[in-house]
C-alpha positions in Angstrom: 94.9 23.1 37.8 97.1 24.1 40.7 96.8 27.2 42.9 99.7 29.0 41.2 97.9 28.9 37.9 94.6 30.0 39.3 96.3 33.0 41.0 98.0 33.9 37.8 94.7 33.8 35.9 92.9 36.1 38.3 95.8 38.4 38.6 95.7 38.8 34.8 92.0 39.4 34.8 92.5 42.1 37.5 95.3 43.8 35.6 93.2 44.0 32.5 89.9 45.1 34.2 90.4 46.2 37.8 86.7 47.2 38.4 84.5 45.0 36.2 80.9 45.8 35.8 77.9 43.8 34.7 76.0 44.8 31.6 72.5 45.0 33.0 71.1 48.6 33.5 70.0 49.4 37.0 70.2 52.1 39.7 68.9 50.3 42.8 68.9 46.8 44.2 65.3 46.4 43.2 66.0 47.4 39.6 68.8 44.9 39.6 66.6 42.1 41.0 63.9 42.7 38.4 66.5 42.8 35.6 68.0 39.6 36.7 64.6 37.9 36.9 63.9 39.0 33.4 67.3 37.9 32.1 66.7 34.2 32.4 67.1 32.7 28.9 67.4 36.2 27.5 70.3 38.5 26.6 71.2 41.5 28.7 70.7 43.7 25.6 67.1 42.6 25.3 66.5 43.1 29.0 68.1 46.6 29.0 65.9 47.6 26.0 62.8 46.6 28.1 63.9 48.1 31.5 65.0 51.3 29.8 61.3 51.8 28.9 59.9 50.4 32.2 62.0 52.0 34.9 61.2 55.6 34.1 57.6 54.7 34.5 57.8 52.1 37.3 60.9 51.2 39.3 59.5 50.3 42.8 57.5 47.3 43.9 54.4 49.4 44.5 54.7 51.1 41.1 55.1 47.9 39.2 52.2 46.3 41.0 50.0 49.2 39.9 50.8 48.3 36.3 49.2 44.9 36.7 49.9 41.9 34.6 48.8 43.3 31.2 50.5 46.7 31.9 53.8 45.1 32.8 53.7 42.8 29.8 53.5 45.7 27.5 57.0 46.8 28.6 58.6 43.4 28.6 56.9 41.6 25.8 60.1 41.6 23.6 61.7 39.3 26.2 61.3 35.5 26.0 58.8 34.0 28.4 57.6 37.4 29.2 54.2 36.3 30.6 55.7 34.0 33.2 58.3 36.6 34.0 55.7 39.3 34.5 53.8 37.0 36.9 57.0 36.3 38.9 58.0 40.0 39.0 54.5 41.0 40.3 54.5 38.2 42.9 57.9 39.2 44.0 56.8 42.8 44.4 54.0 41.8 46.6 56.2 39.7 48.8 58.7 42.6 49.1 56.0 44.9 50.2 54.3 42.4 52.5 57.4 40.9 54.2 60.4 43.2 53.6 59.1 46.7 53.8 59.5 47.1 50.0 63.3 46.5 50.2 65.3 43.7 48.6 66.4 41.3 51.3 70.1 40.6 51.9 69.9 37.0 52.8 70.1 34.1 50.3 67.2 32.3 51.9 64.9 35.3 51.6 66.0 36.0 48.1 65.5 32.4 46.9 62.0 32.5 48.4 61.0 35.1 45.8 59.2 33.9 42.7 61.6 33.6 39.7 64.7 33.7 41.9 67.0 30.7 42.0 70.5 30.3 43.4 72.1 32.0 40.4 69.9 35.0 40.6 70.4 35.3 44.4 74.1 35.1 43.9 74.0 37.9 41.3 72.0 40.2 43.6 74.2 39.4 46.7 77.3 40.1 44.7 76.4 43.1 42.7 73.9 44.9 44.9 75.4 44.1 48.3 79.1 43.4 47.7 79.1 39.8 48.9 81.8 37.5 47.5 79.4 35.1 45.8 79.9 33.6 42.3 76.8 33.1 40.1 77.4 30.2 37.7 75.6 30.7 34.4 76.3 28.8 31.2 79.4 30.9 30.5 81.0 30.3 33.9 80.1 26.7 33.9 81.8 26.3 30.5 84.9 28.2 31.5 85.2 26.4 34.8 85.3 23.1 33.0 87.1 24.1 29.8 90.0 25.9 31.4 90.4 23.6 34.4 89.9 26.4 36.9 86.9 24.7 38.5 85.7 21.5 36.8 82.3 20.1 37.9 79.3 18.2 36.6 76.7 20.7 37.8 76.6 24.5 38.2 76.6 24.0 42.0 79.8 21.8 41.7 81.5 24.6 39.7 80.3 27.3 42.2 81.6 25.4 45.2 85.0 24.8 43.6 85.3 28.4 42.6 84.5 29.5 46.1 87.2 27.1 47.4 89.9 27.7 44.8 89.6 31.4 43.9 91.9 33.4 46.1 90.0 35.6 48.6 91.2 38.9 47.1 89.6 38.1 43.8 86.3 36.6 44.8 84.3 39.8 44.7 84.9 40.3 41.0 85.4 36.7 39.9 81.8 36.5 38.6 82.2 39.4 36.3 85.6 38.5 35.0 84.5 35.0 34.1 81.2 35.9 32.6 82.7 38.6 30.4 85.5 36.3 29.3 82.9 33.7 28.4 80.7 36.1 26.5 83.4 37.8 24.4 86.5 35.5 24.3 85.9 32.0 25.5 82.7 31.4 23.6 81.1 28.0 23.3 81.5 27.3 19.6 84.4 29.4 18.4 86.6 30.4 21.3 89.0 33.3 20.5 92.1 31.6 21.9 94.4 34.0 20.0 92.9 36.9 22.0 92.8 35.1 25.4 94.4 36.8 28.3 94.9 33.6 30.2 95.9 31.3 27.3 99.2 30.3 28.9 97.5 28.8 31.9 94.4 27.4 30.3 94.2 23.7 30.2 91.9 23.4 27.3 93.4 20.8 25.0 91.7 22.0 21.8 92.9 25.6 21.7 92.4 27.3 18.4 96.0 27.8 17.4 95.9 31.1 15.5 92.4 32.5 16.1 92.4 36.2 16.4 88.8 37.0 15.6 
């Protein structure tokens, strides 16, 4: 895919949704961090259902630590892998208090040193909480990067690096949201809604569903 096509794609995304937002519920960088840790292999809907109960009771590192393992599990037990996630959240809270004054750090290195935080999670926090032009590559973005030709790669890191290289600077801040929402609701894995696709004319997917409107 050439630069002209890529620019046209992101211009179209911008026209359709100038200020995209993620679907996780949060008010602070800490709430976002916890929500993203909990969202691994889980839907945003299930995470929101849990944090909507949790955050009114405990939404700071100190308050969540006071809940303890069993207490925290009671709020998040509807989420997959909740026991491991509870351990990671509690360990993260302790590190935030011991090493960062209770605040979420703004560096990738410090974020990735937190339990349950990998590169994708760090990118989400840097982008959404702190306005960094990072691009977190999840399964949706990995699929779209390869399917459309925007940023083909064999690994999520390959796709991320190509997106950072190829996406015009003015679109990088919101690229993560545009792509993930497109993957969630239009360019799905099994039955892409090509008939509803905003970027169909530039997409290089060879197996477009000709008349799909649903």
